[in-house]
C-alpha positions in Angstrom: 24.5 -7.7 48.0 25.6 -10.9 46.3 22.2 -12.6 47.2 20.3 -9.6 45.9 22.3 -9.6 42.7 21.6 -13.3 42.1 17.9 -12.7 42.7 17.9 -9.8 40.3 19.6 -11.9 37.6 17.1 -14.7 38.2 14.2 -12.3 37.7 15.7 -10.8 34.6 16.3 -14.3 33.2 12.6 -15.1 33.7 11.6 -11.8 32.2 13.8 -12.4 29.2 12.3 -15.9 28.7 8.8 -14.5 29.0 9.5 -11.7 26.5 11.1 -14.2 24.1 8.1 -16.5 24.4 5.7 -13.7 23.9 7.7 -12.4 20.9 7.8 -15.9 19.4 4.1 -16.2 19.9 3.4 -12.8 18.4 5.6 -13.3 15.3 4.1 -16.7 14.4 1.1 -15.0 12.6 2.2 -11.8 11.0 2.2 -10.3 7.5 4.8 -11.8 5.2 6.1 -11.4 1.7 6.1 -14.5 -0.5 8.7 -14.6 -3.2 8.0 -16.7 -6.3 11.2 -18.8 -6.8 13.2 -18.1 -9.9 11.8 -14.6 -10.4 11.9 -11.2 -8.8 8.2 -11.2 -8.3 6.7 -11.3 -4.8 3.4 -10.6 -3.1 2.3 -9.8 0.5 0.0 -12.0 2.6 -2.0 -10.4 5.4 -3.0 -12.3 8.6 -6.7 -12.5 9.2 -7.4 -13.4 12.8 -9.8 -16.1 13.9 -13.2 -14.8 15.1 -16.9 -14.7 14.3 -19.2 -12.4 12.4 -22.7 -12.0 11.2 -22.7 -13.2 7.6 -25.3 -11.7 5.3 -27.2 -8.5 5.5 -29.7 -7.1 7.9 -33.3 -7.1 6.6 -33.2 -3.2 6.7 -30.1 -2.8 4.5 -30.6 -0.8 1.4 -30.5 -2.9 -1.9 -30.5 -6.2 0.1 -31.3 -9.4 -1.9 -33.1 -12.5 -0.7 -29.9 -14.7 -0.9 -28.2 -12.5 1.7 -30.2 -13.8 4.6 -31.1 -14.7 7.2 -28.0 -13.4 8.9 -26.0 -16.1 10.6 -23.2 -16.0 13.2 -20.3 -17.7 11.6 -17.0 -18.8 13.3 -13.9 -18.5 11.1 -10.4 -20.0 11.7 -7.3 -17.8 11.2 -5.8 -17.5 7.7 -3.7 -15.3 5.6 -5.1 -13.5 2.6 -3.5 -11.8 -0.3 -3.1 -8.0 0.2 -4.4 -7.5 -3.3 -5.8 -9.5 -6.2 -3.4 -11.8 -8.2 -1.7 -9.7 -10.9 -0.6 -10.4 -14.4 3.0 -10.1 -13.2 2.4 -13.1 -10.9 0.2 -14.9 -13.4 2.6 -14.8 -16.3 5.2 -16.8 -14.3 2.8 -19.7 -14.4 1.6 -19.1 -17.9 5.2 -19.0 -19.3 6.7 -21.8 -17.1 8.4 -24.2 -19.4 8.6 -26.8 -16.7 4.8 -27.4 -17.0 2.9 -28.8 -19.9 -0.1 -27.5 -21.8 -1.3 -31.1 -22.3 -3.7 -31.7 -19.5 -3.5 -35.5 -20.0 0.3 -35.5 -19.2 1.1 -33.0 -16.5 -0.6 -32.8 -13.2 0.3 -29.1 -13.0 -0.9 -27.9 -16.3 -0.5 -24.3 -17.6 -3.3 -22.7 -19.6 -3.6 -22.8 -23.4 -2.9 -19.5 -25.2 -5.7 -17.1 -25.2 -7.5 -17.0 -28.6 -8.0 -13.2 -28.3 -6.7 -10.6 -25.9 -8.9 -11.1 -22.9 -7.5 -8.1 -21.1 -9.3 -6.1 -23.8 -6.5 -3.6 -23.8 -7.0 -2.6 -20.2 -3.5 -3.4 -19.1 -1.3 -6.4 -18.1 2.1 -6.1 -16.5 2.7 -3.3 -14.1 0.3 -4.3 -11.3 -2.9 -4.9 -13.2 -5.2 -7.6 -11.8 -5.4 -10.9 -13.8 -8.8 -11.3 -15.3 -11.1 -13.4 -17.6 -10.2 -16.8 -16.1 -12.4 -19.7 -15.0 -12.4 -20.9 -11.4 -10.5 -23.9 -12.6 -7.7 -21.7 -13.9 -7.5 -19.8 -10.7 -7.2 -23.1 -8.8 -4.6 -24.4 -11.2 -2.5 -21.3 -10.5 -2.8 -22.1 -6.7 -1.6 -25.7 -7.3 1.4 -24.4 -9.4 2.2 -22.0 -6.6 2.1 -24.8 -4.1 4.5 -26.8 -6.2 6.9 -23.8 -6.5 6.9 -22.7 -2.8 5.8 -25.8 -0.8 3.1 -23.6 0.8 -0.6 -24.5 0.3 -2.5 -21.7 -1.3 -6.2 -21.8 -2.4 -9.2 -19.6 -3.0 -11.2 -18.3 0.0 -14.5 -19.8 0.9 -17.4 -17.5 0.6 -17.6 -17.1 4.4 -13.9 -16.4 4.6 -14.2 -13.8 1.9 -17.0 -11.9 3.6 -15.3 -12.1 7.0 -12.1 -10.6 5.6 -13.9 -8.0 3.6 -16.0 -6.8 6.5 -12.9 -6.6 8.8 -15.0 -6.3 11.9 -17.8 -4.1 10.4 -21.5 -4.8 10.0 -22.3 -1.9 7.6 -23.2 -2.2 3.9 -19.6 -1.4 3.0 -16.5 -1.9 5.1 -16.2 1.9 5.6 -19.8 2.6 6.4 -23.2 2.8 4.7 -22.7 5.8 2.4 -22.3 5.1 -1.3 -20.7 8.6 -1.7 -17.5 7.3 0.0 -17.2 4.3 -2.3 -15.0 6.1 -4.8 -12.3 6.4 -2.3 -12.1 2.6 -1.8 -13.1 1.0 -5.0 -13.1 1.1 -8.8 -16.6 0.6 -10.0 -19.1 1.9 -12.7 -19.0 5.5 -11.5 -15.2 6.0 -11.6 -13.5 3.2 -13.4 -13.7 4.5 -17.0 -15.0 1.0 -17.9 -11.7 -0.7 -17.2 -9.8 -2.2 -14.3 -6.8 -0.4 -12.7 -3.5 -1.4 -11.0 -4.0 -2.9 -7.6 -3.7 -0.9 -4.4 -4.6 2.5 -5.8 -7.6 3.0 -3.4 -7.8 2.9 0.4 -7.7 -0.6 2.1 -10.1 -1.9 4.6 -9.2 -2.0 8.3 -7.2 -5.2 7.9 -5.1 -3.8 5.2 -6.7 -5.6 2.2 -7.0 -3.6 -1.0 -9.6 -3.8 -3.7 -11.9 -6.2 -1.9 -14.7 -4.2 -3.5 -14.6 -3.4 -7.2 -11.7 -3.5 -9.7 -12.2 -7.2 -10.5 -14.7 -9.5 -8.7 -13.2 -12.6 -7.0 -13.7 -16.3 -7.2 -14.5 -18.3 -4.1 -14.4 -22.0 -3.5 -18.1 -22.4 -3.0 -20.8 -23.7 -5.3 -23.4 -21.0 -5.3 -26.5 -21.9 -3.4 -29.3 -19.3 -3.2 -30.5 -20.9 0.1 -27.0 -21.0 1.6 -27.7 -18.9 4.7 -31.0 -20.7 5.2 -29.4 -24.1 5.3 -26.7 -23.3 7.9 -27.1 -22.7 11.6 -25.7 -20.0 14.0 -22.3 -21.0 15.4 -21.2 -23.1 12.4 -17.4 -23.3 11.9 -15.9 -22.5 8.5 -18.8 -23.4 6.3 -18.3 -24.4 2.7 -20.6 -25.5 -0.1 -18.5 -28.1 -1.9 -18.4 -28.3 -5.7 -21.2 -30.2 -7.4 -21.6 -28.8 -11.0 -19.7 -26.5 -13.3 -22.2 -23.7 -12.8 -22.9 -21.7 -10.8 -20.0 -20.9 -8.5 -19.9 -18.1 -6.0 -18.2 -14.8 -6.9 -17.7 -11.9 -4.6 -16.8 -8.2 -4.4 -18.1 -6.8 -7.7 -16.0 -5.4 -10.5 -15.1 -2.2 -12.3 -18.3 -2.3 -14.4 -20.7 -2.9 -11.5 -22.9 -0.3 -9.8 -22.5 0.6 -6.1 -25.2 -1.8 -4.8 -23.3 -4.8 -6.2 -20.2 -3.9 -4.2 -21.9 -4.2 -0.8 -19.9 -6.6 1.5 -22.8 -9.0 1.7 -23.8 -9.1 -1.9 -23.6 -12.5 -3.5 -23.7 -13.4 -7.2 -23.0 -16.4 -9.3 -21.1 -17.5 -12.4 -23.0 -18.4 -15.5 -22.4 -20.2 -18.8 -23.1 -16.9 -20.6 -19.7 -15.7 -19.3 -18.2 -17.8 -22.1 -20.8 -17.2 -24.8 -18.3 -15.7 -27.4 -15.7 -18.4 -27.0 -14.9 -19.5 -30.6 -13.4 -22.8 -29.5 -15.4 -26.1 -29.8 -15.6 -27.3 -27.1 -15.5 -24.1 -25.2 -12.3 -23.4 -23.2 -12.1 -24.6 -19.6 -9.5 -21.9 -19.0 -10.8 -18.6 -20.4 -14.0 -16.6 -20.1 -14.7 -14.2 -23.0 -17.4 -12.3 -21.1 -16.0 -12.2 -17.6 -13.5 -9.4 -18.1 -14.2 -8.1 -14.5 -13.5 -11.4 -12.7 -10.2 -12.3 -11.0 -9.1 -13.9 -7.8 -7.2 -13.5 -4.5 -5.2 -16.1 -2.6 -5.7 -17.5 0.9 -3.4 -19.6 3.0 -4.9 -21.4 6.1 -2.9 -20.9 9.3 -2.8 -24.7 9.8 -1.0 -26.1 6.8 -2.6 -29.3 5.6 -0.6 -32.5 5.1 0.8 -33.4 1.7 -1.9 -36.0 1.4 -4.6 -33.6 2.4 -3.4 -31.1 -0.2 -3.4 -33.6 -3.0 -6.9 -34.7 -1.9 -8.0 -31.1 -2.1 -6.8 -30.5 -5.6 -8.2 -33.8 -6.7 -11.6 -32.8 -5.4 -11.6 -29.4 -7.0 -9.7 -30.1 -10.2 -10.5 -33.8 -10.7 -6.8 -34.8 -10.7 
């Protein structure tokens, strides 16, 4: 009886170790809530598993554009993505941070200059509204500020990461299917937005728990826009990125509250343009604000593998020139 008891205890011990190891493995890549130090504000990050997908649209897809093909099989490393677009509640912490400067020549983590007009256009700010009307530079400066506050590296998604996360395992025109009639349940767009953006997370999420990937405000990516992007890469490429080269055009994804249904397709690609700042009264025009991009915002990404401090600084130097 004593021998049997010892054997049983040994087995139980091994089981416990195995279960512990499995739990430890399973909990290393799960949703988490990121608090912003010094404030009651927080946001949720959703794990996006590594995998592969067909980027671009099939030749038979309705409303397909030439820059959406040919389809390529892309491998994507694991990362976390913001459950929703960055909101004014989050953004104002950066904008009002007295520990940063508004003089770009002095402070490496610079906060934006004041807006010369209300670039929310009266659509709403605090209370869960998505932040809008900013340049890609501004979005990346927010990411850098957040890194300095939290010690965690955040950035914009690549164009490939964005489409992979948006599709959430689907290959249809939208992440819920091909029918435009269902779009109103998942997105704010021209047919139902009332010509304004809305608080985040009011519509249904995709299969991976991401809200407003389509509509509400479009989202900046890291990539320089290249019309021939999918022609230039090969099947099986890992984590592709078109690095920055010029101020315009940069790649934007997802469509906004003022776009028609065809623009909100998962594969649709479009680009920033100098006309997005045509009414800027400043001379030279602001590098922070875009008067005519009221439906453009951004969403955060955190790679599963945290880069080193030197790699992070090199990243910001590459994208921000500092």
